[in-house]
PDB file with one MODEL, atoms N, CA, C and O in Angstrom:
MODEL        1
ATOM      1  N   UNK A   1     -24.868 -41.165 -20.383  1.00  0.00           N
ATOM      2  CA  UNK A   1     -24.288 -42.055 -19.399  1.00  0.00           C
ATOM      3  C   UNK A   1     -22.851 -42.390 -19.790  1.00  0.00           C
ATOM      4  O   UNK A   1     -21.978 -42.501 -18.929  1.00  0.00           O
ATOM      5  N   UNK A   2     -22.607 -42.553 -21.100  1.00  0.00           N
ATOM      6  CA  UNK A   2     -21.258 -42.871 -21.562  1.00  0.00           C
ATOM      7  C   UNK A   2     -20.294 -41.735 -21.253  1.00  0.00           C
ATOM      8  O   UNK A   2     -19.140 -41.976 -20.897  1.00  0.00           O
ATOM      9  N   UNK A   3     -20.766 -40.486 -21.389  1.00  0.00           N
ATOM     10  CA  UNK A   3     -19.934 -39.325 -21.090  1.00  0.00           C
ATOM     11  C   UNK A   3     -19.583 -39.282 -19.609  1.00  0.00           C
ATOM     12  O   UNK A   3     -18.466 -38.915 -19.247  1.00  0.00           O
ATOM     13  N   UNK A   4     -20.520 -39.652 -18.758  1.00  0.00           N
ATOM     14  CA  UNK A   4     -20.280 -39.664 -17.317  1.00  0.00           C
ATOM     15  C   UNK A   4     -19.196 -40.680 -16.983  1.00  0.00           C
ATOM     16  O   UNK A   4     -18.282 -40.382 -16.215  1.00  0.00           O
ATOM     17  N   UNK A   5     -19.291 -41.873 -17.551  1.00  0.00           N
ATOM     18  CA  UNK A   5     -18.289 -42.906 -17.282  1.00  0.00           C
ATOM     19  C   UNK A   5     -16.908 -42.464 -17.749  1.00  0.00           C
ATOM     20  O   UNK A   5     -15.916 -42.665 -17.048  1.00  0.00           O
ATOM     21  N   UNK A   6     -16.847 -41.867 -18.925  1.00  0.00           N
ATOM     22  CA  UNK A   6     -15.562 -41.415 -19.455  1.00  0.00           C
ATOM     23  C   UNK A   6     -14.985 -40.323 -18.560  1.00  0.00           C
ATOM     24  O   UNK A   6     -13.785 -40.320 -18.284  1.00  0.00           O
ATOM     25  N   UNK A   7     -15.835 -39.388 -18.101  1.00  0.00           N
ATOM     26  CA  UNK A   7     -15.324 -38.313 -17.249  1.00  0.00           C
ATOM     27  C   UNK A   7     -14.860 -38.847 -15.901  1.00  0.00           C
ATOM     28  O   UNK A   7     -13.875 -38.352 -15.353  1.00  0.00           O
ATOM     29  N   UNK A   8     -15.553 -39.851 -15.353  1.00  0.00           N
ATOM     30  CA  UNK A   8     -15.120 -40.444 -14.085  1.00  0.00           C
ATOM     31  C   UNK A   8     -13.800 -41.192 -14.246  1.00  0.00           C
ATOM     32  O   UNK A   8     -12.932 -41.114 -13.377  1.00  0.00           O
ATOM     33  N   UNK A   9     -13.647 -41.906 -15.340  1.00  0.00           N
ATOM     34  CA  UNK A   9     -12.400 -42.619 -15.592  1.00  0.00           C
ATOM     35  C   UNK A   9     -11.257 -41.624 -15.781  1.00  0.00           C
ATOM     36  O   UNK A   9     -10.156 -41.825 -15.268  1.00  0.00           O
ATOM     37  N   UNK A  10     -11.527 -40.551 -16.522  1.00  0.00           N
ATOM     38  CA  UNK A  10     -10.491 -39.537 -16.730  1.00  0.00           C
ATOM     39  C   UNK A  10     -10.101 -38.880 -15.412  1.00  0.00           C
ATOM     40  O   UNK A  10      -8.920 -38.634 -15.168  1.00  0.00           O
ATOM     41  N   UNK A  11     -11.079 -38.596 -14.568  1.00  0.00           N
ATOM     42  CA  UNK A  11     -10.775 -37.981 -13.274  1.00  0.00           C
ATOM     43  C   UNK A  11      -9.941 -38.924 -12.414  1.00  0.00           C
ATOM     44  O   UNK A  11      -9.009 -38.484 -11.740  1.00  0.00           O
ATOM     45  N   UNK A  12     -10.264 -40.214 -12.431  1.00  0.00           N
ATOM     46  CA  UNK A  12      -9.487 -41.189 -11.660  1.00  0.00           C
ATOM     47  C   UNK A  12      -8.068 -41.296 -12.201  1.00  0.00           C
ATOM     48  O   UNK A  12      -7.110 -41.381 -11.432  1.00  0.00           O
ATOM     49  N   UNK A  13      -7.936 -41.292 -13.508  1.00  0.00           N
ATOM     50  CA  UNK A  13      -6.604 -41.411 -14.105  1.00  0.00           C
ATOM     51  C   UNK A  13      -5.749 -40.188 -13.829  1.00  0.00           C
ATOM     52  O   UNK A  13      -4.535 -40.310 -13.661  1.00  0.00           O
ATOM     53  N   UNK A  14      -6.360 -39.007 -13.779  1.00  0.00           N
ATOM     54  CA  UNK A  14      -5.597 -37.791 -13.549  1.00  0.00           C
ATOM     55  C   UNK A  14      -5.110 -37.667 -12.116  1.00  0.00           C
ATOM     56  O   UNK A  14      -4.239 -36.847 -11.829  1.00  0.00           O
ATOM     57  N   UNK A  15      -5.662 -38.474 -11.206  1.00  0.00           N
ATOM     58  CA  UNK A  15      -5.249 -38.379  -9.814  1.00  0.00           C
ATOM     59  C   UNK A  15      -4.053 -39.254  -9.487  1.00  0.00           C
ATOM     60  O   UNK A  15      -3.582 -39.260  -8.350  1.00  0.00           O
ATOM     61  N   UNK A  16      -3.562 -39.987 -10.462  1.00  0.00           N
ATOM     62  CA  UNK A  16      -2.364 -40.783 -10.214  1.00  0.00           C
ATOM     63  C   UNK A  16      -1.157 -39.857 -10.118  1.00  0.00           C
ATOM     64  O   UNK A  16      -0.952 -38.991 -10.969  1.00  0.00           O
ATOM     65  N   UNK A  17      -0.379 -40.049  -9.091  1.00  0.00           N
ATOM     66  CA  UNK A  17       0.819 -39.237  -8.901  1.00  0.00           C
ATOM     67  C   UNK A  17       2.027 -40.061  -9.273  1.00  0.00           C
ATOM     68  O   UNK A  17       1.915 -41.265  -9.505  1.00  0.00           O
ATOM     69  N   UNK A  18       3.181 -39.424  -9.332  1.00  0.00           N
ATOM     70  CA  UNK A  18       4.428 -40.072  -9.732  1.00  0.00           C
ATOM     71  C   UNK A  18       4.873 -41.164  -8.787  1.00  0.00           C
ATOM     72  O   UNK A  18       4.355 -41.307  -7.679  1.00  0.00           O
ATOM     73  N   UNK A  19       5.826 -41.916  -9.238  1.00  0.00           N
ATOM     74  CA  UNK A  19       6.379 -43.018  -8.467  1.00  0.00           C
ATOM     75  C   UNK A  19       7.157 -42.503  -7.273  1.00  0.00           C
ATOM     76  O   UNK A  19       7.643 -41.372  -7.266  1.00  0.00           O
ATOM     77  N   UNK A  20       7.264 -43.344  -6.276  1.00  0.00           N
ATOM     78  CA  UNK A  20       8.071 -43.042  -5.109  1.00  0.00           C
ATOM     79  C   UNK A  20       9.484 -43.489  -5.404  1.00  0.00           C
ATOM     80  O   UNK A  20       9.910 -44.550  -4.949  1.00  0.00           O
ATOM     81  N   UNK A  21      10.220 -42.684  -6.166  1.00  0.00           N
ATOM     82  CA  UNK A  21      11.534 -43.076  -6.638  1.00  0.00           C
ATOM     83  C   UNK A  21      12.669 -42.355  -5.945  1.00  0.00           C
ATOM     84  O   UNK A  21      13.710 -42.126  -6.561  1.00  0.00           O
ATOM     85  N   UNK A  22      12.505 -41.988  -4.677  1.00  0.00           N
ATOM     86  CA  UNK A  22      13.528 -41.243  -3.964  1.00  0.00           C
ATOM     87  C   UNK A  22      14.500 -42.134  -3.204  1.00  0.00           C
ATOM     88  O   UNK A  22      15.240 -41.640  -2.354  1.00  0.00           O
ATOM     89  N   UNK A  23      14.517 -43.400  -3.478  1.00  0.00           N
ATOM     90  CA  UNK A  23      15.380 -44.322  -2.744  1.00  0.00           C
ATOM     91  C   UNK A  23      16.838 -44.128  -3.150  1.00  0.00           C
ATOM     92  O   UNK A  23      17.150 -44.031  -4.336  1.00  0.00           O
ATOM     93  N   UNK A  24      17.723 -44.071  -2.166  1.00  0.00           N
ATOM     94  CA  UNK A  24      19.143 -43.923  -2.425  1.00  0.00           C
ATOM     95  C   UNK A  24      19.880 -45.253  -2.412  1.00  0.00           C
ATOM     96  O   UNK A  24      21.072 -45.306  -2.714  1.00  0.00           O
ATOM     97  N   UNK A  25      19.188 -46.312  -2.070  1.00  0.00           N
ATOM     98  CA  UNK A  25      19.820 -47.612  -1.961  1.00  0.00           C
ATOM     99  C   UNK A  25      19.790 -48.334  -3.298  1.00  0.00           C
ATOM    100  O   UNK A  25      18.732 -48.480  -3.910  1.00  0.00           O
ATOM    101  N   UNK A  26      20.966 -48.788  -3.752  1.00  0.00           N
ATOM    102  CA  UNK A  26      21.010 -49.518  -5.015  1.00  0.00           C
ATOM    103  C   UNK A  26      20.554 -50.961  -4.846  1.00  0.00           C
ATOM    104  O   UNK A  26      20.342 -51.654  -5.842  1.00  0.00           O
ATOM    105  N   UNK A  27      20.397 -51.435  -3.608  1.00  0.00           N
ATOM    106  CA  UNK A  27      19.960 -52.805  -3.345  1.00  0.00           C
ATOM    107  C   UNK A  27      18.487 -52.869  -2.975  1.00  0.00           C
ATOM    108  O   UNK A  27      18.035 -53.884  -2.445  1.00  0.00           O
ATOM    109  N   UNK A  28      17.741 -51.828  -3.237  1.00  0.00           N
ATOM    110  CA  UNK A  28      16.327 -51.787  -2.911  1.00  0.00           C
ATOM    111  C   UNK A  28      15.541 -52.428  -4.047  1.00  0.00           C
ATOM    112  O   UNK A  28      15.449 -51.863  -5.136  1.00  0.00           O
ATOM    113  N   UNK A  29      14.969 -53.618  -3.793  1.00  0.00           N
ATOM    114  CA  UNK A  29      14.250 -54.346  -4.829  1.00  0.00           C
ATOM    115  C   UNK A  29      12.738 -54.237  -4.664  1.00  0.00           C
ATOM    116  O   UNK A  29      11.996 -55.018  -5.260  1.00  0.00           O
ATOM    117  N   UNK A  30      12.276 -53.288  -3.870  1.00  0.00           N
ATOM    118  CA  UNK A  30      10.834 -53.140  -3.684  1.00  0.00           C
ATOM    119  C   UNK A  30      10.209 -52.541  -4.940  1.00  0.00           C
ATOM    120  O   UNK A  30      10.859 -51.825  -5.702  1.00  0.00           O
ATOM    121  N   UNK A  31       8.955 -52.850  -5.127  1.00  0.00           N
ATOM    122  CA  UNK A  31       8.220 -52.341  -6.281  1.00  0.00           C
ATOM    123  C   UNK A  31       7.889 -50.876  -6.028  1.00  0.00           C
ATOM    124  O   UNK A  31       7.351 -50.552  -4.969  1.00  0.00           O
ATOM    125  N   UNK A  32       8.193 -49.978  -6.969  1.00  0.00           N
ATOM    126  CA  UNK A  32       7.827 -48.566  -6.793  1.00  0.00           C
ATOM    127  C   UNK A  32       6.314 -48.421  -6.682  1.00  0.00           C
ATOM    128  O   UNK A  32       5.561 -49.183  -7.288  1.00  0.00           O
ATOM    129  N   UNK A  33       5.885 -47.450  -5.913  1.00  0.00           N
ATOM    130  CA  UNK A  33       4.453 -47.249  -5.742  1.00  0.00           C
ATOM    131  C   UNK A  33       4.037 -45.891  -6.291  1.00  0.00           C
ATOM    132  O   UNK A  33       4.859 -44.999  -6.498  1.00  0.00           O
ATOM    133  N   UNK A  34       2.748 -45.766  -6.516  1.00  0.00           N
ATOM    134  CA  UNK A  34       2.135 -44.508  -6.929  1.00  0.00           C
ATOM    135  C   UNK A  34       0.979 -44.241  -5.974  1.00  0.00           C
ATOM    136  O   UNK A  34       0.556 -45.133  -5.239  1.00  0.00           O
ATOM    137  N   UNK A  35       0.478 -43.036  -5.987  1.00  0.00           N
ATOM    138  CA  UNK A  35      -0.644 -42.664  -5.133  1.00  0.00           C
ATOM    139  C   UNK A  35      -1.876 -42.449  -5.999  1.00  0.00           C
ATOM    140  O   UNK A  35      -1.796 -41.835  -7.063  1.00  0.00           O
ATOM    141  N   UNK A  36      -3.008 -42.952  -5.541  1.00  0.00           N
ATOM    142  CA  UNK A  36      -4.272 -42.835  -6.264  1.00  0.00           C
ATOM    143  C   UNK A  36      -5.304 -42.235  -5.333  1.00  0.00           C
ATOM    144  O   UNK A  36      -5.435 -42.662  -4.186  1.00  0.00           O
ATOM    145  N   UNK A  37      -6.040 -41.246  -5.819  1.00  0.00           N
ATOM    146  CA  UNK A  37      -7.155 -40.669  -5.071  1.00  0.00           C
ATOM    147  C   UNK A  37      -8.348 -40.631  -6.014  1.00  0.00           C
ATOM    148  O   UNK A  37      -8.233 -40.185  -7.156  1.00  0.00           O
ATOM    149  N   UNK A  38      -9.487 -41.100  -5.533  1.00  0.00           N
ATOM    150  CA  UNK A  38     -10.692 -41.143  -6.358  1.00  0.00           C
ATOM    151  C   UNK A  38     -11.789 -40.350  -5.664  1.00  0.00           C
ATOM    152  O   UNK A  38     -12.008 -40.495  -4.462  1.00  0.00           O
ATOM    153  N   UNK A  39     -12.478 -39.510  -6.435  1.00  0.00           N
ATOM    154  CA  UNK A  39     -13.615 -38.739  -5.930  1.00  0.00           C
ATOM    155  C   UNK A  39     -14.751 -38.836  -6.934  1.00  0.00           C
ATOM    156  O   UNK A  39     -14.550 -38.629  -8.131  1.00  0.00           O
ATOM    157  N   UNK A  40     -15.945 -39.151  -6.447  1.00  0.00           N
ATOM    158  CA  UNK A  40     -17.135 -39.187  -7.305  1.00  0.00           C
ATOM    159  C   UNK A  40     -17.613 -37.742  -7.440  1.00  0.00           C
ATOM    160  O   UNK A  40     -18.170 -37.179  -6.498  1.00  0.00           O
ATOM    161  N   UNK A  41     -17.397 -37.148  -8.602  1.00  0.00           N
ATOM    162  CA  UNK A  41     -17.663 -35.722  -8.791  1.00  0.00           C
ATOM    163  C   UNK A  41     -18.741 -35.431  -9.819  1.00  0.00           C
ATOM    164  O   UNK A  41     -18.803 -34.321 -10.347  1.00  0.00           O
ATOM    165  N   UNK A  42     -19.589 -36.405 -10.112  1.00  0.00           N
ATOM    166  CA  UNK A  42     -20.654 -36.185 -11.085  1.00  0.00           C
ATOM    167  C   UNK A  42     -21.999 -36.266 -10.373  1.00  0.00           C
ATOM    168  O   UNK A  42     -22.466 -37.356 -10.042  1.00  0.00           O
ATOM    169  N   UNK A  43     -22.619 -35.114 -10.139  1.00  0.00           N
ATOM    170  CA  UNK A  43     -23.841 -35.035  -9.334  1.00  0.00           C
ATOM    171  C   UNK A  43     -25.003 -35.820  -9.913  1.00  0.00           C
ATOM    172  O   UNK A  43     -25.846 -36.306  -9.159  1.00  0.00           O
ATOM    173  N   UNK A  44     -25.072 -35.959 -11.239  1.00  0.00           N
ATOM    174  CA  UNK A  44     -26.215 -36.646 -11.841  1.00  0.00           C
ATOM    175  C   UNK A  44     -25.923 -38.101 -12.176  1.00  0.00           C
ATOM    176  O   UNK A  44     -26.687 -38.725 -12.913  1.00  0.00           O
ATOM    177  N   UNK A  45     -24.839 -38.653 -11.653  1.00  0.00           N
ATOM    178  CA  UNK A  45     -24.491 -40.055 -11.906  1.00  0.00           C
ATOM    179  C   UNK A  45     -24.899 -40.911 -10.705  1.00  0.00           C
ATOM    180  O   UNK A  45     -24.948 -40.419  -9.578  1.00  0.00           O
ATOM    181  N   UNK A  46     -25.189 -42.181 -10.945  1.00  0.00           N
ATOM    182  CA  UNK A  46     -25.531 -43.069  -9.831  1.00  0.00           C
ATOM    183  C   UNK A  46     -24.284 -43.425  -9.018  1.00  0.00           C
ATOM    184  O   UNK A  46     -23.173 -43.007  -9.341  1.00  0.00           O
ATOM    185  N   UNK A  47     -24.495 -44.208  -7.955  1.00  0.00           N
ATOM    186  CA  UNK A  47     -23.362 -44.704  -7.173  1.00  0.00           C
ATOM    187  C   UNK A  47     -22.464 -45.536  -8.082  1.00  0.00           C
ATOM    188  O   UNK A  47     -22.941 -46.167  -9.025  1.00  0.00           O
ATOM    189  N   UNK A  48     -21.166 -45.536  -7.796  1.00  0.00           N
ATOM    190  CA  UNK A  48     -20.213 -46.272  -8.619  1.00  0.00           C
ATOM    191  C   UNK A  48     -19.264 -47.080  -7.745  1.00  0.00           C
ATOM    192  O   UNK A  48     -19.031 -46.752  -6.582  1.00  0.00           O
ATOM    193  N   UNK A  49     -18.728 -48.130  -8.322  1.00  0.00           N
ATOM    194  CA  UNK A  49     -17.636 -48.883  -7.714  1.00  0.00           C
ATOM    195  C   UNK A  49     -16.436 -48.743  -8.631  1.00  0.00           C
ATOM    196  O   UNK A  49     -16.575 -48.708  -9.853  1.00  0.00           O
ATOM    197  N   UNK A  50     -15.255 -48.664  -8.031  1.00  0.00           N
ATOM    198  CA  UNK A  50     -14.020 -48.529  -8.791  1.00  0.00           C
ATOM    199  C   UNK A  50     -13.280 -49.854  -8.728  1.00  0.00           C
ATOM    200  O   UNK A  50     -12.983 -50.365  -7.648  1.00  0.00           O
ATOM    201  N   UNK A  51     -12.986 -50.403  -9.901  1.00  0.00           N
ATOM    202  CA  UNK A  51     -12.244 -51.651  -9.988  1.00  0.00           C
ATOM    203  C   UNK A  51     -10.882 -51.379 -10.602  1.00  0.00           C
ATOM    204  O   UNK A  51     -10.763 -50.626 -11.569  1.00  0.00           O
ATOM    205  N   UNK A  52      -9.867 -51.993 -10.036  1.00  0.00           N
ATOM    206  CA  UNK A  52      -8.530 -51.901 -10.594  1.00  0.00           C
ATOM    207  C   UNK A  52      -8.046 -53.311 -10.854  1.00  0.00           C
ATOM    208  O   UNK A  52      -7.965 -54.132  -9.940  1.00  0.00           O
ATOM    209  N   UNK A  53      -7.726 -53.584 -12.101  1.00  0.00           N
ATOM    210  CA  UNK A  53      -7.286 -54.908 -12.533  1.00  0.00           C
ATOM    211  C   UNK A  53      -8.301 -55.992 -12.161  1.00  0.00           C
ATOM    212  O   UNK A  53      -7.923 -57.103 -11.790  1.00  0.00           O
ATOM    213  N   UNK A  54      -9.591 -55.661 -12.264  1.00  0.00           N
ATOM    214  CA  UNK A  54     -10.658 -56.635 -12.062  1.00  0.00           C
ATOM    215  C   UNK A  54     -11.162 -56.779 -10.646  1.00  0.00           C
ATOM    216  O   UNK A  54     -12.138 -57.495 -10.422  1.00  0.00           O
ATOM    217  N   UNK A  55     -10.533 -56.123  -9.672  1.00  0.00           N
ATOM    218  CA  UNK A  55     -10.965 -56.233  -8.276  1.00  0.00           C
ATOM    219  C   UNK A  55     -11.404 -54.857  -7.764  1.00  0.00           C
ATOM    220  O   UNK A  55     -10.824 -53.832  -8.123  1.00  0.00           O
ATOM    221  N   UNK A  56     -12.438 -54.856  -6.922  1.00  0.00           N
ATOM    222  CA  UNK A  56     -12.918 -53.599  -6.348  1.00  0.00           C
ATOM    223  C   UNK A  56     -11.841 -53.038  -5.426  1.00  0.00           C
ATOM    224  O   UNK A  56     -11.302 -53.747  -4.577  1.00  0.00           O
ATOM    225  N   UNK A  57     -11.541 -51.767  -5.604  1.00  0.00           N
ATOM    226  CA  UNK A  57     -10.551 -51.098  -4.758  1.00  0.00           C
ATOM    227  C   UNK A  57     -11.153 -50.956  -3.364  1.00  0.00           C
ATOM    228  O   UNK A  57     -12.296 -50.522  -3.216  1.00  0.00           O
ATOM    229  N   UNK A  58     -10.386 -51.321  -2.351  1.00  0.00           N
ATOM    230  CA  UNK A  58     -10.848 -51.279  -0.969  1.00  0.00           C
ATOM    231  C   UNK A  58     -11.390 -49.904  -0.610  1.00  0.00           C
ATOM    232  O   UNK A  58     -10.706 -48.896  -0.790  1.00  0.00           O
ATOM    233  N   UNK A  59     -12.616 -49.859  -0.103  1.00  0.00           N
ATOM    234  CA  UNK A  59     -13.238 -48.602   0.284  1.00  0.00           C
ATOM    235  C   UNK A  59     -13.929 -47.863  -0.843  1.00  0.00           C
ATOM    236  O   UNK A  59     -14.489 -46.790  -0.619  1.00  0.00           O
ATOM    237  N   UNK A  60     -13.904 -48.413  -2.054  1.00  0.00           N
ATOM    238  CA  UNK A  60     -14.510 -47.721  -3.195  1.00  0.00           C
ATOM    239  C   UNK A  60     -15.602 -48.560  -3.847  1.00  0.00           C
ATOM    240  O   UNK A  60     -15.675 -48.672  -5.070  1.00  0.00           O
ATOM    241  N   UNK A  61     -16.446 -49.145  -3.009  1.00  0.00           N
ATOM    242  CA  UNK A  61     -17.581 -49.927  -3.492  1.00  0.00           C
ATOM    243  C   UNK A  61     -18.860 -49.132  -3.245  1.00  0.00           C
ATOM    244  O   UNK A  61     -19.140 -48.747  -2.110  1.00  0.00           O
ATOM    245  N   UNK A  62     -19.631 -48.884  -4.293  1.00  0.00           N
ATOM    246  CA  UNK A  62     -20.894 -48.131  -4.245  1.00  0.00           C
ATOM    247  C   UNK A  62     -20.688 -46.746  -3.630  1.00  0.00           C
ATOM    248  O   UNK A  62     -21.340 -46.374  -2.655  1.00  0.00           O
ATOM    249  N   UNK A  63     -19.766 -46.001  -4.228  1.00  0.00           N
ATOM    250  CA  UNK A  63     -19.441 -44.645  -3.787  1.00  0.00           C
ATOM    251  C   UNK A  63     -20.490 -43.684  -4.325  1.00  0.00           C
ATOM    252  O   UNK A  63     -20.808 -43.708  -5.514  1.00  0.00           O
ATOM    253  N   UNK A  64     -21.023 -42.843  -3.458  1.00  0.00           N
ATOM    254  CA  UNK A  64     -22.042 -41.872  -3.844  1.00  0.00           C
ATOM    255  C   UNK A  64     -21.380 -40.532  -4.211  1.00  0.00           C
ATOM    256  O   UNK A  64     -20.199 -40.314  -3.939  1.00  0.00           O
ATOM    257  N   UNK A  65     -22.153 -39.658  -4.822  1.00  0.00           N
ATOM    258  CA  UNK A  65     -21.666 -38.330  -5.227  1.00  0.00           C
ATOM    259  C   UNK A  65     -20.997 -37.620  -4.046  1.00  0.00           C
ATOM    260  O   UNK A  65     -21.503 -37.655  -2.925  1.00  0.00           O
ATOM    261  N   UNK A  66     -19.889 -36.994  -4.302  1.00  0.00           N
ATOM    262  CA  UNK A  66     -19.055 -36.205  -3.386  1.00  0.00           C
ATOM    263  C   UNK A  66     -18.268 -37.049  -2.389  1.00  0.00           C
ATOM    264  O   UNK A  66     -17.560 -36.495  -1.548  1.00  0.00           O
ATOM    265  N   UNK A  67     -18.374 -38.367  -2.463  1.00  0.00           N
ATOM    266  CA  UNK A  67     -17.549 -39.225  -1.621  1.00  0.00           C
ATOM    267  C   UNK A  67     -16.319 -39.656  -2.396  1.00  0.00           C
ATOM    268  O   UNK A  67     -16.296 -39.596  -3.625  1.00  0.00           O
ATOM    269  N   UNK A  68     -15.310 -40.086  -1.683  1.00  0.00           N
ATOM    270  CA  UNK A  68     -14.101 -40.541  -2.349  1.00  0.00           C
ATOM    271  C   UNK A  68     -13.161 -41.193  -1.375  1.00  0.00           C
ATOM    272  O   UNK A  68     -13.553 -41.629  -0.293  1.00  0.00           O
ATOM    273  N   UNK A  69     -11.928 -41.251  -1.774  1.00  0.00           N
ATOM    274  CA  UNK A  69     -10.913 -41.920  -0.965  1.00  0.00           C
ATOM    275  C   UNK A  69      -9.840 -40.934  -0.552  1.00  0.00           C
ATOM    276  O   UNK A  69      -9.742 -39.833  -1.094  1.00  0.00           O
ATOM    277  N   UNK A  70      -9.048 -41.341   0.403  1.00  0.00           N
ATOM    278  CA  UNK A  70      -7.808 -40.639   0.686  1.00  0.00           C
ATOM    279  C   UNK A  70      -6.781 -41.123  -0.328  1.00  0.00           C
ATOM    280  O   UNK A  70      -7.141 -41.717  -1.345  1.00  0.00           O
ATOM    281  N   UNK A  71      -5.518 -40.875  -0.059  1.00  0.00           N
ATOM    282  CA  UNK A  71      -4.479 -41.365  -0.959  1.00  0.00           C
ATOM    283  C   UNK A  71      -4.291 -42.864  -0.750  1.00  0.00           C
ATOM    284  O   UNK A  71      -4.078 -43.322   0.372  1.00  0.00           O
ATOM    285  N   UNK A  72      -4.370 -43.610  -1.824  1.00  0.00           N
ATOM    286  CA  UNK A  72      -4.182 -45.057  -1.788  1.00  0.00           C
ATOM    287  C   UNK A  72      -2.863 -45.383  -2.465  1.00  0.00           C
ATOM    288  O   UNK A  72      -2.593 -44.880  -3.555  1.00  0.00           O
ATOM    289  N   UNK A  73      -2.038 -46.209  -1.846  1.00  0.00           N
ATOM    290  CA  UNK A  73      -0.777 -46.631  -2.456  1.00  0.00           C
ATOM    291  C   UNK A  73      -1.038 -47.829  -3.359  1.00  0.00           C
ATOM    292  O   UNK A  73      -1.637 -48.818  -2.937  1.00  0.00           O
ATOM    293  N   UNK A  74      -0.587 -47.732  -4.594  1.00  0.00           N
ATOM    294  CA  UNK A  74      -0.719 -48.829  -5.553  1.00  0.00           C
ATOM    295  C   UNK A  74       0.634 -49.048  -6.221  1.00  0.00           C
ATOM    296  O   UNK A  74       1.452 -48.131  -6.302  1.00  0.00           O
ATOM    297  N   UNK A  75       0.861 -50.260  -6.696  1.00  0.00           N
ATOM    298  CA  UNK A  75       2.085 -50.520  -7.450  1.00  0.00           C
ATOM    299  C   UNK A  75       2.078 -49.639  -8.689  1.00  0.00           C
ATOM    300  O   UNK A  75       1.059 -49.519  -9.369  1.00  0.00           O
ATOM    301  N   UNK A  76       3.212 -49.026  -8.981  1.00  0.00           N
ATOM    302  CA  UNK A  76       3.270 -48.197 -10.176  1.00  0.00           C
ATOM    303  C   UNK A  76       3.254 -49.090 -11.414  1.00  0.00           C
ATOM    304  O   UNK A  76       3.600 -50.269 -11.344  1.00  0.00           O
ATOM    305  N   UNK A  77       2.859 -48.529 -12.522  1.00  0.00           N
ATOM    306  CA  UNK A  77       2.769 -49.276 -13.769  1.00  0.00           C
ATOM    307  C   UNK A  77       1.394 -49.146 -14.368  1.00  0.00           C
ATOM    308  O   UNK A  77       0.581 -48.337 -13.923  1.00  0.00           O
ATOM    309  N   UNK A  78       1.140 -49.945 -15.379  1.00  0.00           N
ATOM    310  CA  UNK A  78      -0.141 -49.919 -16.084  1.00  0.00           C
ATOM    311  C   UNK A  78      -1.184 -50.719 -15.311  1.00  0.00           C
ATOM    312  O   UNK A  78      -0.906 -51.821 -14.838  1.00  0.00           O
ATOM    313  N   UNK A  79      -2.386 -50.158 -15.187  1.00  0.00           N
ATOM    314  CA  UNK A  79      -3.493 -50.828 -14.544  1.00  0.00           C
ATOM    315  C   UNK A  79      -4.754 -50.562 -15.355  1.00  0.00           C
ATOM    316  O   UNK A  79      -4.865 -49.536 -16.026  1.00  0.00           O
ATOM    317  N   UNK A  80      -5.698 -51.486 -15.290  1.00  0.00           N
ATOM    318  CA  UNK A  80      -7.006 -51.293 -15.904  1.00  0.00           C
ATOM    319  C   UNK A  80      -7.942 -50.752 -14.831  1.00  0.00           C
ATOM    320  O   UNK A  80      -8.200 -51.426 -13.834  1.00  0.00           O
ATOM    321  N   UNK A  81      -8.455 -49.535 -15.030  1.00  0.00           N
ATOM    322  CA  UNK A  81      -9.417 -48.927 -14.101  1.00  0.00           C
ATOM    323  C   UNK A  81     -10.794 -48.971 -14.735  1.00  0.00           C
ATOM    324  O   UNK A  81     -10.974 -48.588 -15.891  1.00  0.00           O
ATOM    325  N   UNK A  82     -11.760 -49.441 -13.963  1.00  0.00           N
ATOM    326  CA  UNK A  82     -13.143 -49.527 -14.428  1.00  0.00           C
ATOM    327  C   UNK A  82     -14.030 -48.821 -13.438  1.00  0.00           C
ATOM    328  O   UNK A  82     -13.888 -49.009 -12.229  1.00  0.00           O
ATOM    329  N   UNK A  83     -14.945 -48.009 -13.932  1.00  0.00           N
ATOM    330  CA  UNK A  83     -15.956 -47.362 -13.108  1.00  0.00           C
ATOM    331  C   UNK A  83     -17.272 -48.070 -13.414  1.00  0.00           C
ATOM    332  O   UNK A  83     -17.780 -47.984 -14.532  1.00  0.00           O
ATOM    333  N   UNK A  84     -17.822 -48.766 -12.428  1.00  0.00           N
ATOM    334  CA  UNK A  84     -19.055 -49.533 -12.631  1.00  0.00           C
ATOM    335  C   UNK A  84     -20.201 -48.796 -11.928  1.00  0.00           C
ATOM    336  O   UNK A  84     -20.180 -48.630 -10.709  1.00  0.00           O
ATOM    337  N   UNK A  85     -21.198 -48.357 -12.699  1.00  0.00           N
ATOM    338  CA  UNK A  85     -22.352 -47.629 -12.165  1.00  0.00           C
ATOM    339  C   UNK A  85     -23.415 -48.619 -11.673  1.00  0.00           C
ATOM    340  O   UNK A  85     -23.553 -49.724 -12.199  1.00  0.00           O
ATOM    341  N   UNK A  86     -24.164 -48.187 -10.644  1.00  0.00           N
ATOM    342  CA  UNK A  86     -25.252 -49.013 -10.104  1.00  0.00           C
ATOM    343  C   UNK A  86     -26.579 -48.318 -10.257  1.00  0.00           C
ATOM    344  O   UNK A  86     -27.610 -48.861  -9.860  1.00  0.00           O
TER     345      UNK A  86
ENDMDL
END
């Protein structure tokens, strides 16, 4: 079970894409964003919820095998990702 959790966390972490840093404006004070995509890819694992910084990511509560999300925009930077099995 521990290996499954580690592999799910690694898969979620590998889906983070680079920052949206193509802005040409020097007065742009918006927070850069990153894209996150999560897919439950472990056939023998139970349903999971994905938490980011302690809160369930919208649309990723009790995700079953082969289900996942589209691209989700998140603030770039360090985040705590947790995969909670049910």
